C-alpha positions in Angstrom: -2.5 -1.0 0.3 -0.4 -4.2 0.7 -2.3 -7.1 2.3 -0.2 -8.4 5.2 -2.6 -11.1 6.5 -6.2 -12.4 6.2 -8.5 -14.2 8.6 -11.6 -15.9 7.4 -14.4 -15.3 9.9 -17.2 -17.0 7.9 -17.9 -18.4 4.4 -18.7 -14.9 3.2 -16.6 -12.6 5.4 -12.9 -12.1 6.3 -10.7 -9.7 8.1 -7.8 -8.2 6.1 -4.7 -6.5 7.7 -3.1 -4.1 5.2 -0.5 -1.4 5.2 0.0 1.5 2.8 0.5 5.2 2.4 -2.1 7.8 2.6 -1.5 11.6 2.5 2.2 11.1 3.1 2.0 8.8 6.2 2.2 5.0 6.5 -1.2 3.7 7.6 -2.4 0.3 9.0 -5.9 -0.9 8.1 -7.7 -3.8 9.7 -11.0 -4.1 7.9 -13.9 -6.6 7.5 -14.6 -7.7 3.9 -17.8 -9.4 2.5 -18.0 -11.7 -0.4 -20.1 -10.3 -3.2 -20.2 -12.1 -6.6 -17.1 -14.2 -5.8 -15.1 -11.1 -4.9 -14.4 -9.6 -1.5 -15.4 -5.9 -0.9 -14.4 -3.7 2.0 -17.0 -2.6 4.6 -17.0 0.4 6.9 -16.3 -2.0 9.8 -12.6 -1.6 10.6 -9.9 0.6 11.9 -7.2 2.7 10.2 -4.3 4.3 12.1 -0.8 5.7 11.6 1.9 3.0 11.7 3.7 4.9 14.4 0.9 3.7 16.8 1.7 0.0 16.2 3.6 -0.4 19.6 0.7 1.2 21.5 -1.8 -0.9 19.6 0.2 -4.1 20.4 0.3 -3.1 24.1 -3.5 -2.9 24.0 -3.7 -6.4 22.5 -1.4 -7.7 25.2 -3.9 -6.4 27.8 -6.6 -8.6 26.2 -4.3 -11.6 26.6 -4.2 -10.9 30.3 -7.9 -11.3 30.7 
């Protein structure tokens, strides 16, 4: 997975947005990571979806902006 962007949410946690290939399809992964022994490890908290869903995902995010 190639990390696209990171967002620090606390001193010991961050969100990472990554893209990569899995079983022949391009996947997007937005996942929470926790710092353990000066290294960030992925948690189960996150989402992973096919990159063809990006336009629909962005439309969902736009609806949040309207609130």
